[in-house]
C-alpha distance (Angstrom), angle and dihedral (degrees) to the residues before:
residue distance angle dihedral
M1 . . .
H2 3.75 . .
D3 3.83 91.0 .
Y4 3.88 98.8 46.3
P5 3.84 102.7 131.4
T6 3.70 132.1 -129.6
T7 3.88 101.4 -109.3
R8 3.80 118.0 -133.0
L9 3.73 136.4 -172.1
L10 3.83 120.8 -93.7
I11 3.79 109.9 -140.8
D12 3.80 124.1 162.0
G13 3.83 92.3 -17.9
E14 3.77 94.8 -50.5
W15 3.83 126.1 111.2
R16 3.77 104.4 -143.3
T17 3.81 145.9 153.0
G18 3.83 121.6 -106.6
A19 3.71 117.8 -81.8
D20 3.83 91.7 -106.5
G21 3.80 96.2 41.9
D22 3.80 93.1 -119.8
A23 3.93 116.4 153.5
L24 3.77 135.4 175.6
P25 3.84 126.9 -139.6
V26 3.71 120.3 -108.4
L27 3.84 115.2 -145.5
N28 3.83 131.6 -155.5
P29 3.81 104.4 -127.9
A30 3.77 91.7 -150.1
T31 3.80 93.7 58.7
E32 3.82 105.4 13.9
D33 3.81 87.9 -130.6
E34 3.79 123.3 138.1
I35 3.79 108.8 -108.0
G36 3.73 102.9 173.2
R37 3.81 145.2 -30.3
V38 3.81 136.0 -106.0
A39 3.79 126.4 -145.9
C40 3.84 120.1 -116.9
A41 3.77 122.7 -137.6
T42 3.83 121.5 -129.9
L43 3.84 124.0 -153.2
A44 3.78 86.9 -98.7
D45 3.85 89.6 56.6
L46 3.77 90.2 49.5
D47 3.81 90.2 52.1
D48 3.76 89.1 54.2
A49 3.79 90.5 47.6
L50 3.87 91.6 50.1
D51 3.78 91.1 49.8
A52 3.73 90.2 50.6
T53 3.77 96.0 46.9
V54 3.79 90.1 54.5
R55 3.84 90.9 53.8
G56 3.76 89.4 42.8
F57 3.79 91.4 53.7
E58 3.78 91.8 52.3
I59 3.79 89.9 55.3
W60 3.75 99.2 39.9
S61 3.82 98.2 42.1
A62 3.89 86.6 55.1
T63 3.83 90.8 50.9
S64 3.86 111.8 100.6
P65 3.79 117.6 -108.9
F66 3.76 87.9 -119.9
N67 3.77 92.1 58.8
R68 3.81 93.1 42.4
S69 3.75 87.9 55.0
G70 3.74 94.7 49.6
L71 3.80 93.6 50.8
M72 3.87 91.1 49.3
H73 3.78 89.5 52.6
R74 3.79 89.9 52.6
A75 3.83 91.6 49.5
S76 3.89 90.5 50.6
A77 3.78 89.6 51.0
L78 3.83 91.3 52.6
L79 3.78 89.0 47.5
R80 3.87 90.8 55.6
E81 3.79 90.0 47.3
R82 3.76 91.6 52.4
T83 3.78 97.6 41.5
E84 3.88 96.0 115.1
V85 3.79 94.7 50.5
I86 3.82 94.8 44.3
A87 3.85 92.9 43.2
A88 3.86 90.4 54.4
L89 3.81 89.9 52.6
M90 3.82 91.0 49.1
T91 3.78 93.7 49.5
A92 3.79 91.6 49.0
E93 3.75 94.2 51.0
Q94 3.78 102.5 31.7
G95 3.82 104.5 27.2
K96 3.82 101.7 -132.1
P97 3.80 115.3 138.6
L98 3.82 116.3 -90.7
A99 3.75 91.6 -113.5
Q100 3.79 92.0 56.3
A101 3.83 91.0 46.2
R102 3.84 89.4 54.9
I103 3.76 91.5 48.9
E104 3.83 89.1 51.8
L105 3.78 91.5 51.2
H106 3.83 93.9 47.8
S107 3.86 88.9 47.7
A108 3.75 90.0 51.5
A109 3.91 90.8 50.9
D110 3.88 89.0 49.5
T111 3.78 88.3 50.9
I112 3.84 92.8 51.2
D113 3.79 91.4 48.0
W114 3.85 93.4 47.8
F115 3.82 92.2 51.5
A116 3.79 91.6 42.7
E117 3.78 86.2 64.6
E118 3.87 91.7 44.5
A119 3.86 86.6 55.9
R120 3.88 85.4 70.0
R121 3.76 93.0 52.7
T122 3.80 104.3 55.4
Y123 3.77 89.9 124.6
G124 3.76 128.3 174.6
M125 3.73 119.3 -163.9
V126 3.85 144.3 -139.2
V127 3.79 115.1 -116.6
P128 3.80 116.2 -153.7
A129 3.76 110.8 -110.4
R130 3.85 126.8 -128.4
V131 3.77 93.3 -134.1
P132 3.84 135.9 41.6
G133 3.84 118.1 -93.8
V134 3.83 97.8 26.4
T135 3.75 124.8 115.0
Q136 3.82 118.7 -164.9
M137 3.72 118.9 -166.4
T138 3.85 135.1 174.4
L139 3.82 116.0 -150.4
K140 3.77 130.0 -164.0
Q141 3.77 115.0 -148.5
P142 3.83 133.0 169.8
V143 3.79 112.6 -85.7
G144 3.85 94.2 -138.7
P145 3.85 138.4 -107.1
V146 3.77 115.5 -6.2
A147 3.79 133.5 -151.3
A148 3.83 114.4 -149.4
F149 3.82 125.7 -169.2
T150 3.78 116.6 -163.3
P151 3.83 137.6 -174.0
W152 3.83 134.4 -127.8
N153 3.83 98.9 -117.5
F154 3.78 96.5 79.5
P155 3.85 99.3 13.6
V156 3.90 94.7 -179.3
M157 3.77 104.6 26.2
Q158 3.82 93.7 53.9
I159 3.80 90.0 53.1
A160 3.88 92.5 43.4
R161 3.85 93.0 57.7
K162 3.81 94.1 52.8
M163 3.76 97.6 35.9
S164 3.78 96.3 46.9
A165 3.76 93.7 54.1
A166 3.74 93.2 43.4
L167 3.83 94.6 49.5
A168 3.78 92.4 45.4
A169 3.71 89.0 54.7
G170 3.84 94.3 49.0
C171 3.78 98.4 -105.2
S172 3.78 127.7 138.2
M173 3.80 118.2 -136.2
I174 3.79 142.8 -157.6
V175 3.82 110.3 -153.5
K176 3.80 119.3 -152.7
A177 3.81 99.6 -162.0
P178 3.81 129.5 -172.2
E179 3.75 119.8 -78.8
E180 3.84 92.3 -147.0
T181 3.85 91.8 59.2
P182 3.82 107.5 26.7
A183 3.87 105.3 139.8
S184 3.78 100.7 64.4
P185 3.80 94.6 50.3
A186 3.86 88.7 49.4
A187 3.76 91.4 50.1
F188 3.81 89.6 46.6
I189 3.80 92.7 52.5
R190 3.77 90.5 46.1
C191 3.82 88.0 65.3
F192 3.83 88.1 64.8
E193 3.80 92.4 46.7
D194 3.78 91.3 50.4
A195 3.77 89.2 46.7
G196 3.78 88.2 62.7
L197 3.78 104.4 -95.9
P198 3.88 108.8 164.7
A199 3.79 117.0 -109.8
G200 3.76 114.7 -92.7
V201 3.88 95.5 28.2
L202 3.85 90.0 98.8
G203 3.76 125.8 28.2
L204 3.82 126.9 -177.7
V205 3.76 124.4 -157.0
Y206 3.78 138.0 170.9
G207 3.83 132.3 -176.0
D208 3.73 137.9 88.5
P209 3.84 106.4 4.8
A210 3.80 97.2 -152.5
E211 3.81 93.2 46.1
I212 3.78 93.4 48.2
S213 3.78 96.5 46.8
S214 3.80 93.5 45.8
Y215 3.77 90.0 52.6
L216 3.78 101.4 41.1
I217 3.77 101.4 42.2
P218 3.90 98.4 57.0
H219 3.76 93.8 39.0
P220 3.83 113.5 116.0
A221 3.81 92.5 -129.8
I222 3.77 94.1 63.1
A223 3.89 115.1 81.8
K224 3.86 99.9 175.9
I225 3.79 141.3 15.5
S226 3.78 131.2 -154.2
F227 3.82 121.1 -166.3
T228 3.75 135.4 -177.8
G229 3.82 116.4 -171.0
S230 3.78 144.8 74.4
T231 3.77 123.0 -9.2
A232 3.83 90.1 -125.0
I233 3.78 94.3 56.4
G234 3.79 92.5 36.5
K235 3.83 91.3 58.3
Q236 3.79 89.6 53.2
L237 3.77 94.5 50.4
A238 3.85 92.1 42.8
G239 3.78 88.6 51.8
L240 3.81 91.8 50.5
A241 3.85 90.9 47.1
G242 3.77 88.9 48.6
Q243 3.81 91.4 54.3
H244 3.82 88.3 58.7
M245 3.77 98.0 38.0
K246 3.69 92.2 -114.7
R247 3.82 120.3 158.8
A248 3.81 112.9 -118.5
T249 3.74 140.6 -168.2
M250 3.79 113.0 -159.6
E251 3.81 122.5 -168.3
L252 3.82 101.8 179.7
G253 3.80 140.9 167.2
G254 3.79 128.4 -33.4
H255 3.77 138.0 -166.6
A256 3.76 99.5 -177.0
P257 3.77 119.2 -150.3
V258 3.80 120.8 -146.4
I259 3.84 117.2 -158.4
V260 3.83 113.9 -160.2
A261 3.83 111.4 -172.5
E262 3.76 124.0 -154.3
D263 3.87 89.7 -110.0
A264 3.85 94.5 55.9
D265 3.76 124.2 115.2
I266 3.87 94.3 -107.3
D267 3.78 95.8 -166.2
A268 3.81 92.0 51.8
A269 3.77 91.5 46.5
V270 3.80 94.6 51.8
A271 3.76 91.2 45.0
A272 3.87 89.9 55.2
L273 3.73 97.6 38.8
V274 3.84 103.9 47.3
P275 3.85 97.3 61.7
A276 3.93 89.1 40.1
K277 3.85 90.0 53.9
Y278 3.83 96.1 49.3
R279 3.81 97.8 36.2
N280 3.83 106.9 125.5
A281 3.85 88.0 0.6
G282 3.92 89.9 -68.2
Q283 3.77 90.6 -60.5
V284 3.83 94.5 130.8
C285 3.74 126.3 110.1
I286 3.80 92.5 -135.1
S287 3.81 94.9 42.7
P288 3.86 111.8 138.6
T289 3.71 105.0 -111.3
R290 3.87 117.5 150.5
F291 3.83 104.1 56.3
L292 3.78 112.8 -164.7
V293 3.77 110.1 -169.7
Q294 3.82 125.5 -175.6
K295 3.85 110.0 -113.1
R296 3.84 98.5 -118.9
V297 3.82 91.7 62.7
A298 3.82 100.3 26.0
D299 3.80 99.3 101.3
R300 3.85 91.6 48.8
F301 3.86 90.4 46.8
V302 3.80 93.0 49.0
E303 3.83 93.3 48.1
A304 3.80 91.1 48.6
F305 3.80 95.2 44.9
V306 3.93 92.2 48.1
N307 3.83 89.7 50.0
G308 3.79 90.5 49.8
S309 3.78 91.2 46.0
R310 3.82 91.3 49.2
A311 3.75 89.5 55.9
I312 3.87 92.9 58.8
R313 3.78 108.6 113.2
T314 3.82 110.9 -138.9
G315 3.83 121.7 -160.4
P316 3.79 146.8 104.4
G317 3.82 111.6 -31.5
D318 3.80 92.2 -122.5
A319 3.84 96.0 52.7
D320 3.80 120.5 102.4
G321 3.84 114.4 -98.8
T322 3.85 97.4 12.9
D323 3.85 111.6 149.5
M324 3.80 95.1 178.1
G325 3.77 130.5 27.4
P326 3.76 129.6 -163.0
L327 3.76 127.7 -67.9
A328 3.73 112.1 -86.2
N329 3.75 101.6 -115.1
S330 3.82 143.5 9.1
R331 3.74 93.1 -98.8
R332 3.83 96.8 65.7
P333 3.87 103.4 63.5
S334 3.80 91.9 51.3
A335 3.77 92.9 47.6
I336 3.86 91.7 48.6
E337 3.84 92.6 47.8
E338 3.82 90.4 53.2
M339 3.80 92.5 51.2
I340 3.75 92.3 48.2
A341 3.80 92.3 49.3
D342 3.76 90.3 49.5
A343 3.80 91.6 48.7
T344 3.83 92.0 54.1
E345 3.80 91.9 46.0
H346 3.75 87.8 56.3
G347 3.90 90.8 52.0
G348 3.78 102.2 -90.6
K349 3.81 118.0 141.1
I350 3.85 130.5 -134.4
A351 3.77 109.0 -130.6
L352 3.83 93.0 173.3
G353 3.74 139.4 2.2
G354 3.75 121.6 -17.0
R355 3.88 97.9 164.3
R356 3.75 143.2 90.2
L357 3.80 116.1 -102.7
G358 3.85 122.0 -129.3
N359 3.76 133.6 -15.8
K360 3.76 98.6 -86.7
G361 3.77 131.6 46.6
W362 3.82 127.3 25.6
F363 3.77 98.3 -82.4
F364 3.80 121.9 154.1
E365 3.77 132.2 -171.7
P366 3.79 119.4 -108.9
T367 3.79 98.8 -101.5
V368 3.84 134.2 -156.5
L369 3.84 121.7 -170.7
T370 3.78 123.1 -173.5
D371 3.84 136.5 -166.5
V372 3.77 93.6 17.5
P373 3.80 113.1 167.9
D374 3.83 119.3 -130.1
T375 3.83 87.6 -115.8
A376 3.76 90.0 74.3
R377 3.78 117.8 96.3
I378 3.77 93.1 -124.0
M379 3.78 90.0 63.5
T380 3.82 89.9 59.4
D381 3.81 105.5 26.5
E382 3.76 120.3 62.0
P383 3.87 108.7 -114.1
F384 3.80 94.0 -152.6
G385 3.74 91.2 -159.8
P386 3.84 143.5 80.6
V387 3.87 95.8 -61.8
A388 3.80 126.2 119.8
V389 3.78 120.1 -168.0
I390 3.82 114.0 -155.9
N391 3.81 119.8 -167.1
R392 3.79 132.8 166.6
F393 3.72 134.2 -120.9
D394 3.74 140.6 -171.3
R395 3.83 108.5 -150.0
I396 3.83 131.5 18.4
D397 3.84 87.4 -115.6
D398 3.86 87.5 62.2
A399 3.75 92.3 48.9
L400 3.88 92.4 49.5
A401 3.76 90.2 47.7
E402 3.78 90.5 57.1
A403 3.80 94.2 39.8
N404 3.84 90.8 54.3
R405 3.84 96.2 36.4
L406 3.77 93.5 97.6
P407 3.86 123.1 72.3
I408 3.87 90.2 -124.9
G409 3.83 125.6 89.5
L410 3.75 116.8 177.1
A411 3.82 113.6 124.5
S412 3.77 131.1 -2.8
Y413 3.81 135.1 177.5
A414 3.81 137.4 -159.1
F415 3.73 137.0 -176.6
T416 3.83 117.9 -159.3
T417 3.79 136.7 126.4
S418 3.81 94.0 -151.2
G419 3.80 113.6 105.2
R420 3.77 91.1 -155.4
T421 3.86 92.0 55.0
Q422 3.79 89.8 47.4
Q423 3.79 91.1 53.1
I424 3.87 90.4 48.8
L425 3.77 91.2 51.2
R426 3.77 93.6 46.8
D427 3.87 89.8 52.1
R428 3.85 98.9 40.9
M429 3.77 112.0 28.9
R430 3.72 107.8 106.5
A431 3.79 102.7 -146.3
G432 3.79 136.4 106.3
M433 3.84 89.8 -122.0
L434 3.77 133.6 31.4
S435 3.80 123.0 -175.7
I436 3.84 115.2 -169.6
N437 3.83 121.6 -162.5
H438 3.76 94.8 -10.8
I439 3.78 143.7 39.7
G440 3.79 100.9 -99.3
L441 3.78 109.5 153.9
G442 3.70 135.3 113.6
L443 3.83 103.6 40.8
P444 3.81 114.9 145.4
E445 3.86 93.5 -120.6
L446 3.83 92.4 53.1
P447 3.82 129.1 79.9
F448 3.81 112.1 -102.7
G449 3.85 117.1 -165.1
G450 3.71 146.2 80.3
I451 3.78 143.7 -113.8
R452 3.88 134.3 -131.8
D453 3.84 109.8 12.9
S454 3.77 92.2 -7.4
G455 3.71 89.9 76.0
Y456 3.83 138.7 -113.8
G457 3.73 138.4 -86.9
T458 3.72 128.7 42.1
E459 3.80 136.0 -103.8
G460 3.77 99.0 -161.0
G461 3.80 137.2 51.0
P462 3.74 129.0 34.8
E463 3.85 91.3 -59.0
A464 3.81 92.0 65.5
I465 3.80 97.1 71.5
D466 3.87 91.6 53.0
A467 3.79 90.0 70.3
Y468 3.80 87.1 65.1
L469 3.79 95.7 48.6
D470 3.81 133.7 75.3
H471 3.80 114.3 -140.2
R472 3.84 111.2 -140.9
L473 3.75 133.9 -175.8
V474 3.74 124.4 -142.7
T475 3.79 117.2 -174.6
Q476 3.81 118.5 -177.9
L477 3.76 136.5 -173.4
H478 3.75 111.1 -151.0
């Protein structure tokens, strides 16, 4: 893109380069060409950002929830107006098709609007006293400045979830956004700036992830952290936050199981699951990955799923008719190739795909593996790419045993028309989210988060804003 910008840091209302002038290249995953650069923050820049976020918190926490809500609605309106421009930036730097980039931005705007209304509902309560003359009140107040760490797969939506809840609660925030996809987050945050958000309430930094997280999390100015990323890194950051008694929300890795029972509507299941699998080239934490299909319908399901996968049109995200763009960076194709090779060495079969596409860009074929034993790496480690693994099971108990075998528990899916099976799944599936007979996750009004090694806390629903609020008691004798 000839108009892809150089992305700068936002510190105390000023867009600026890092103190030492360092910048990293930004590559287009469809061409591997450098399209721009992104500024890197030094420790001196982080100190400035921390000072600014403290001042921003003093201003924003004193702003009424009514006025916070109004500003957030103005920002969401600007985001909707700028969708085409920001979507083009996102496709250029991340690779996803323009249609999916537009959906991400509209979903982010919906999230802002929903939390803008939640800002008006941060109610405390009066608790009846046991004796005359005593008033007992609970108050909800913003916890303080927040540090947020976000990934490259949904460069705007992942910020929107964290930022919307924080701003609604009255918190300021420093966002450490991904260096691979910097321009769309910057354009997103500019919507809040142009809506009138005071300087210092939002900061945006890029640079060395380990250096930035190890500096921000222990800093006395930061009261809470929110992180989306791998389980391994999440555990490190959660441990660091725990050492300093910092509140944390952790949305970590997934490896979503899909149980397809013999009584399921197979055509409807395939119609829902194929686009869900290849959305964003499979680089989605809630992507359906481990397909467990009851034996009586397994052959039919595999045939239908392979045919649906074969119809996926792969190409540059800005090309007409593209269903799936390239993988987002050079690390992903090699990692997926290694997983597929390991799966076949363990006896798995390739029903479709399994290879890179073309000589330029990080494109990968839609891939379907079958009959992969649980000793293969791909049955334990999330592929984070366009790979579906389809295995067979005899009884629902067997499918649940495999679904719950891993210590992770983010998203899960099931297709069945049996009320009894649905009840069993509701009771026994060990995941933070379960969607039965459709793909129904990720709406602003619904909880979004995992259990076990997939993290804790939620970034959706009414519960999400509570993570950014202190609950205080005032009891008073008159």
